[in-house]
Each structure stands twice: as C-alpha cells, then as structure tokens.
C-alpha positions as CSV (number, residue, x, y, z in Angstrom):
1,M,145.7,-221.5,163.4
2,S,143.7,-224.7,162.9
3,V,145.3,-227.6,164.6
4,S,144.2,-231.2,163.3
5,H,143.3,-233.4,166.5
6,G,144.2,-236.8,165.5
7,P,147.2,-238.2,164.0
8,C,149.2,-236.5,161.3
9,T,151.8,-237.6,159.1
10,I,155.2,-235.9,159.0
11,T,157.6,-236.5,156.6
12,V,161.3,-235.7,157.5
13,N,164.3,-235.7,154.5
14,G,162.0,-238.0,152.6
15,K,161.0,-240.2,155.5
16,R,157.3,-240.8,156.4
17,A,155.7,-241.5,159.8
18,V,152.8,-241.0,161.8
19,T,153.4,-238.5,164.4
20,T,150.7,-236.2,167.4
21,P,150.0,-232.8,166.3
22,G,151.1,-230.3,169.1
23,L,154.5,-231.7,169.0
24,T,157.4,-229.6,168.1
25,L,159.2,-230.3,164.7
26,V,162.2,-231.8,166.7
27,D,159.9,-234.4,168.5
28,A,157.7,-235.0,165.9
29,A,161.0,-236.0,163.5
30,L,161.6,-238.9,166.2
31,S,158.1,-240.4,165.2
32,A,160.2,-240.9,161.5
33,R,163.5,-241.9,164.1
34,V,164.7,-239.1,162.4
35,V,167.2,-236.8,165.2
36,V,167.4,-233.1,163.4
37,P,170.3,-231.5,164.7
38,H,169.5,-229.2,167.5
39,D,171.6,-227.6,170.6
40,C,169.6,-225.2,173.1
41,C,166.1,-226.3,172.3
42,T,165.1,-222.7,173.6
43,G,164.7,-221.6,170.0
44,Q,168.0,-219.2,170.2
45,C,171.3,-221.3,169.1
46,E,169.4,-221.8,165.4
47,T,171.0,-225.2,164.5
48,C,167.9,-227.1,164.4
49,R,166.4,-225.0,161.7
50,V,164.8,-226.6,158.8
51,T,162.8,-226.1,155.8
52,V,159.0,-226.4,155.3
53,L,158.3,-228.3,151.7
54,S,154.9,-229.1,152.1
55,G,152.1,-228.5,154.7
56,A,151.3,-225.7,157.7
57,V,153.0,-225.6,161.0
58,D,152.7,-223.3,164.1
59,D,156.3,-221.7,163.5
60,A,156.0,-219.7,167.3
61,G,157.3,-216.8,165.4
62,T,160.6,-218.5,164.1
63,R,159.9,-218.7,160.1
64,D,162.7,-217.0,158.4
65,R,161.5,-217.3,154.5
66,D,160.2,-221.0,154.1
67,T,162.3,-222.0,157.2
68,V,161.4,-222.5,161.1
69,L,163.4,-223.3,164.2
70,A,162.4,-227.2,164.8
71,C,162.6,-226.7,168.6
72,Q,160.1,-224.4,168.7
73,A,157.8,-224.9,165.9
74,R,154.6,-227.0,166.2
75,V,152.9,-229.7,164.1
76,T,149.4,-228.6,163.1
77,G,148.9,-231.1,160.6
78,P,150.1,-233.0,157.8
79,V,153.9,-231.9,156.7
80,E,157.2,-232.6,154.9
81,I,160.2,-230.9,156.3
82,A,163.6,-231.3,155.4
83,F,167.5,-230.3,156.7
84,E,170.9,-230.3,155.1
85,A,173.3,-233.3,156.3
86,V,176.2,-231.8,158.6
87,P,178.5,-234.2,160.4
88,A,177.2,-236.0,163.6
89,V,177.9,-234.8,166.9
90,V,180.8,-237.0,168.7
91,K,182.6,-236.4,171.6
92,R,186.4,-235.9,171.5
93,T,189.4,-235.6,174.1
94,G,192.2,-233.7,173.6
95,E,194.8,-230.9,175.4
96,V,195.9,-227.6,175.1
97,G,199.2,-227.7,172.5
98,S,199.6,-223.7,172.7
99,V,198.5,-220.0,174.5
100,T,199.3,-217.3,172.5
101,Q,198.4,-213.8,173.4
102,V,197.8,-212.3,169.3
103,A,195.9,-208.6,171.5
104,P,195.5,-207.4,174.8
105,D,192.5,-209.1,175.6
106,I,192.2,-212.0,173.1
107,F,194.4,-215.4,172.6
108,E,194.8,-217.9,170.2
109,V,193.9,-221.1,171.9
110,V,195.4,-224.2,170.0
111,V,193.4,-227.8,170.9
112,R,195.6,-230.9,170.3
113,L,192.7,-233.8,169.3
114,A,193.0,-237.6,170.6
115,S,191.3,-238.0,166.9
116,R,189.7,-236.0,164.2
117,L,186.6,-234.0,164.8
118,P,184.9,-233.2,161.6
119,Y,182.9,-229.8,161.3
120,L,181.9,-227.4,158.8
121,P,183.3,-224.2,158.6
122,G,181.5,-221.7,160.9
123,Q,179.9,-224.2,163.6
124,Y,180.7,-224.2,166.6
125,V,181.6,-226.6,169.8
126,K,181.3,-227.3,173.1
127,L,184.7,-227.2,175.2
128,A,185.3,-227.7,178.6
129,F,188.6,-227.2,180.6
130,A,189.8,-229.4,182.6
131,G,187.7,-228.3,185.9
132,L,185.8,-225.6,184.1
133,P,182.1,-225.8,183.1
134,E,181.4,-226.1,179.2
135,R,180.9,-223.1,176.8
136,D,180.3,-222.4,173.0
137,Y,183.3,-221.5,170.6
138,S,184.1,-221.5,167.5
139,P,186.9,-223.6,165.6
140,T,188.8,-222.0,163.3
141,V,192.3,-222.0,161.8
142,R,195.6,-220.0,162.7
143,L,195.8,-216.6,162.0
144,T,198.1,-217.8,159.1
145,G,196.3,-219.6,157.9
146,E,197.7,-222.8,158.5
147,A,195.4,-225.9,159.6
148,D,195.9,-229.4,160.8
149,E,193.2,-232.0,161.0
150,H,194.1,-232.8,164.5
151,E,194.1,-229.8,166.1
152,L,191.5,-226.9,166.7
153,V,192.3,-223.3,167.2
154,F,189.7,-221.1,169.4
155,H,189.9,-217.3,170.0
156,L,188.9,-216.2,173.9
157,R,188.5,-213.1,175.3
158,R,189.8,-212.4,178.4
159,Y,187.2,-211.1,181.1
160,P,188.6,-210.4,184.8
161,D,185.5,-211.7,186.2
162,G,184.9,-214.0,183.6
163,L,184.6,-218.0,185.3
164,V,186.1,-219.3,182.3
165,S,188.4,-216.7,180.5
166,S,189.8,-215.5,183.3
167,Q,191.8,-218.7,183.8
168,I,193.8,-218.3,180.9
169,G,197.2,-219.0,181.5
170,N,196.2,-220.5,185.0
171,R,193.8,-223.7,183.9
172,I,194.0,-222.9,180.7
173,R,197.2,-223.6,179.2
174,A,199.6,-225.8,177.7
175,G,199.1,-229.6,178.7
176,A,195.9,-228.8,179.7
177,K,193.5,-231.4,179.2
178,V,190.1,-230.8,177.4
179,K,186.9,-232.2,176.4
180,L,184.6,-231.2,173.4
181,R,181.2,-232.0,172.0
182,G,180.0,-230.7,168.0
183,P,179.8,-229.6,166.1
184,F,176.7,-227.2,166.6
185,G,175.4,-224.5,164.5
186,N,173.3,-223.7,161.1
187,A,176.1,-220.6,160.0
188,W,178.3,-222.9,158.1
189,L,179.6,-222.1,154.3
190,R,176.9,-223.3,152.1
191,P,177.9,-223.8,148.3
192,G,176.8,-221.4,146.1
193,G,177.9,-218.7,142.8
194,G,177.3,-215.5,144.1
195,P,179.2,-213.1,146.0
196,I,180.1,-213.7,150.0
197,V,180.1,-211.0,152.7
198,L,181.6,-212.1,155.7
199,V,181.1,-209.6,158.7
200,A,183.0,-209.9,162.6
201,S,183.3,-208.2,165.7
202,G,185.4,-209.6,168.4
203,T,186.1,-212.7,168.7
204,G,183.2,-213.3,166.2
205,W,186.2,-213.6,164.0
206,A,186.8,-216.8,164.7
207,P,183.7,-218.3,162.7
208,I,184.4,-215.6,160.0
209,W,187.7,-216.3,159.5
210,S,187.0,-220.5,159.5
211,I,184.6,-219.4,156.5
212,A,186.8,-216.7,154.4
213,V,190.0,-219.9,154.2
214,A,187.2,-222.6,153.1
215,A,185.5,-220.3,150.6
216,R,188.6,-219.0,149.1
217,L,190.2,-222.3,148.5
218,G,186.9,-224.4,147.6
219,Q,185.1,-221.5,146.5
220,P,187.7,-219.0,144.8
221,E,185.1,-217.8,141.7
222,R,183.0,-216.2,144.4
223,P,183.8,-212.3,144.9
224,L,184.6,-212.0,148.5
225,T,184.2,-208.5,150.8
226,V,185.4,-209.1,154.6
227,I,184.7,-206.6,157.2
228,A,186.0,-206.9,161.0
229,S,185.8,-204.6,164.0
230,A,186.4,-204.0,167.1
231,S,185.0,-201.7,170.1
232,D,188.7,-201.2,170.8
233,P,191.1,-200.6,167.8
234,A,193.9,-202.2,169.6
235,N,192.2,-205.8,169.4
236,L,191.9,-206.1,165.6
237,Y,194.1,-209.0,165.7
238,M,192.7,-209.9,162.8
239,R,195.6,-208.0,160.3
240,P,197.8,-211.3,160.0
241,A,194.6,-213.5,158.3
242,L,193.6,-210.5,156.1
243,Q,197.2,-210.7,154.8
244,W,196.4,-214.1,153.8
245,L,193.4,-213.2,151.8
246,W,195.1,-210.1,150.3
247,S,198.0,-213.1,149.2
248,R,195.2,-215.0,147.3
249,G,193.5,-211.9,145.9
250,V,191.3,-210.9,148.0
251,R,191.0,-207.3,148.0
252,D,187.6,-205.9,149.5
253,M,188.8,-206.2,153.2
254,Y,188.3,-203.8,156.0
255,L,188.8,-202.8,159.4
256,A,186.4,-201.1,161.6
257,S,186.3,-199.3,164.8
258,S,184.4,-196.4,166.2
259,A,186.8,-195.4,168.6
260,A,189.7,-195.7,165.3
261,R,191.3,-192.4,165.7
262,G,194.5,-191.8,163.3
263,L,194.9,-195.4,162.2
264,V,195.3,-195.1,158.7
265,D,194.0,-199.1,158.2
266,V,191.0,-198.7,160.5
267,W,188.0,-197.3,159.2
268,Q,186.3,-194.8,162.2
269,G,182.8,-196.3,162.4
270,R,180.8,-199.3,162.7
271,P,181.5,-202.2,160.5
272,T,177.5,-201.8,159.1
273,E,178.6,-198.5,157.1
274,L,181.1,-200.4,155.1
275,V,178.1,-203.4,154.3
276,P,178.1,-203.3,150.1
277,H,175.0,-203.2,148.2
278,L,173.2,-205.8,148.4
279,S,170.9,-208.5,146.5
280,S,168.9,-211.8,146.3
281,A,172.3,-213.0,145.4
282,H,174.4,-212.9,148.1
283,D,175.3,-214.7,151.0
284,V,175.9,-212.8,154.3
285,Y,177.6,-214.6,157.3
286,V,177.8,-212.6,160.2
287,A,179.4,-213.2,163.8
288,G,180.1,-211.3,166.8
289,N,178.1,-208.4,168.9
290,P,174.3,-209.3,169.2
291,D,173.3,-205.4,168.2
292,M,175.7,-205.4,165.2
293,V,174.3,-209.3,164.3
294,A,170.9,-207.7,164.2
295,A,171.8,-204.7,162.5
296,V,173.1,-207.0,159.8
297,K,170.6,-209.1,159.5
298,A,168.1,-206.3,159.2
299,I,170.3,-205.0,156.4
300,A,170.5,-208.3,154.5
301,A,166.7,-208.9,154.9
302,A,165.8,-205.6,153.5
303,S,167.9,-206.6,150.6
304,G,166.8,-210.1,150.1
305,A,170.0,-211.5,150.8
306,A,170.5,-214.8,152.9
307,C,172.2,-214.1,155.9
308,H,173.4,-217.1,158.2
309,T,174.5,-216.4,161.9
310,D,174.6,-218.5,165.1
311,P,173.4,-216.5,168.0
312,F,175.6,-217.6,171.3
313,T,173.7,-217.8,174.6
314,A,174.3,-218.4,178.0
315,S,174.5,-221.9,179.3
316,T,171.3,-223.7,180.3
317,T,169.9,-226.9,181.4
318,R,168.9,-228.6,178.0
319,P,166.9,-231.9,177.9
320,S,168.5,-234.5,177.0
321,L,167.8,-236.8,174.0
322,A,167.5,-239.7,176.0
323,N,164.6,-237.7,177.7
324,R,163.1,-236.5,174.5
325,I,162.5,-239.7,173.0
326,A,161.2,-240.7,176.7
327,G,158.4,-238.0,176.8
328,L,157.3,-238.6,173.1
329,F,156.8,-242.3,174.3
330,R,154.9,-240.7,176.9
331,T,152.8,-238.7,174.6
332,G,151.7,-241.3,172.6
333,A,150.4,-243.0,175.7
334,S,148.7,-240.6,176.5
335,G,147.3,-238.8,173.5
336,S,148.6,-235.3,174.2
337,P,152.2,-233.5,174.6
338,G,151.9,-232.5,178.0
339,G,154.2,-234.8,178.9
340,V,157.1,-233.6,176.4
341,Q,160.2,-231.5,177.5
342,Q,160.1,-228.6,175.2
343,G,163.2,-226.6,174.9
C-alpha cells in the first residue's frame, strides 16, 4: 500500500487537522484534539471501531465493511473517519449491595454507586472489588427486569481457581467497596427498524439481557429473537428474564444446551442451530463463548446482517492516554512514528 511521505490531513467527526502518515487513527485523531473511544489498544476489544468515510488507510486486517479498528489501522494519506457518540469514560465508587446465587456457578452481584454511571445497553466497564484486580464485566438489570439508575447489576461465574471469582462470598460480599471505570465497548444497542437477534452463552447473558430490555422498552416495534445457552443446563439462569420478555409479547425465545436431556423447555444442541434465517435487515448481537461468538459472526456475515459483539480479553498493560499524547508530540518532533506507543 502506498504511503504519503509528507504531512497529510485527517478529518474526525468533521474536525480537520494535519497529521503524520504511519500513525494509528487513534493517535492521528489526537492531532485534531479528538479522542477516539478506545480501551485495550491491542485490536481485540472493538471499542475503537470507526467508519472510514473517504480516503485510504492500512486497515491492518481489521476491516469490516467500511469500518476499521482505529488502534490498529494506520494513516496512509488524507482520510476522513467518523464514530458514533458514546458516554464519556468516567470513574465511580460504590459498594456491593447484594450477592445472589442464581445457578450452581453463577451469581448476580448488585453494586450500589455513589453517583450514576451512564452507559449504553451492551457496553462493559472495568470493575475492581477492594483488594482485587480489575476485570471487564457488562452491567445489566436484575433478572426480574427491575432497574435503578444508582445500581449496576453484574453476572459473575465462579471459577474455583479464579483470582477474582473465587472470592465470591469472601471479598466479594455485601458491603465490599468497589471502583469502576467505563463505559467501553462497541456492541451497544443501535436504533433501527429491522429484526433483532440476540444470542448469548453463559454470563454473556448480562449484556444481551441489557440489550433485550432496552429494545423491548425503547424499540417495541422491532421483532425480537432471543437465544440463551449454557454448556451445563443447570446454569441456564435466564428463565425469569425470559418470563419478563414473554409478558411483553416476545415469543421467539429459546434455551439451548448440548448437554440437555429430558428438559422440555431446553433445545439439546448448539445455539447456532437456532439462529433464524438472516438478511441484511437484521441486527445481530452476540456475547459469550468465543467459539460460539465466531460462529454467529460467520452466519451473520454470510447473510449480510450487521453483527455486534465485544470480545473479552485477559488484562494487559495498556498505554495511558497521557503517554499516547506525549508519544504523539515526540513523533511530531522527530518526523517518524517510532516514538509512539502502539496498542
């Protein structure tokens, strides 16, 4: 791919500036004093996906239709990009209000906040219980459909050897202090008029449930298909949520587990077997097991349907915004991108 050898322009959400070829779009956008929403800076979280309106970029293999990941794609010449407005990343403190076991391995943890944290249904936050490292969790509403703007609800699966989840009932208990940062993510509910298909496995139900409630209350005219699954049918904790949806007219709902036997309300098989025939009019949202997510994305891509998902990745050391800005100034002084910390 040909790369411009001199300064070029970048336009971000209508704001134009001069930048240096070779920079990632996240760093180049700083030339226009615009911070592109981002999180991991490793090309995995999808938070920084932007639309390329004109011009060309080195997409670094991240292109999906007319979008690329701004932390990986690099400027090769004049380019115009845009991203949708999302709530600003903020910090909040609070404490655990309650911990309720909803399945053998899964707990509903309610966090009471000192002040409200705005987020879009489907986004995730960085949550740190006192004395424990940060983890990515998707806020949702209670399984009964109840919501309170001063609380966030999380679904945690307990792993016996998990550094964080093994502390459920110990450090993670009512009254425990918490810190949050966010929101992040690109898989939030979009407006539209076409059918919505929601697919979840395990605690991937948390963001999917948040989207389902928002869609039913805010976009009730849109047909809704809901597919929830678990490898162990005992962990199909979604039934109260499905009852809430049923009471509001949703009929295309399914529970699935490959290990299900003799359960009249559970499909014995993979959730992908229940995905309806898709078209370009559909919006698909999927969360959970990475293999299942990849399979649903492939089905959606083959049908031309839009598919939204936020991959969850292990915690890594990430360059701070301050370091990225400092790196940008070093780049400007040297004329080469070598001094910029890249994700």
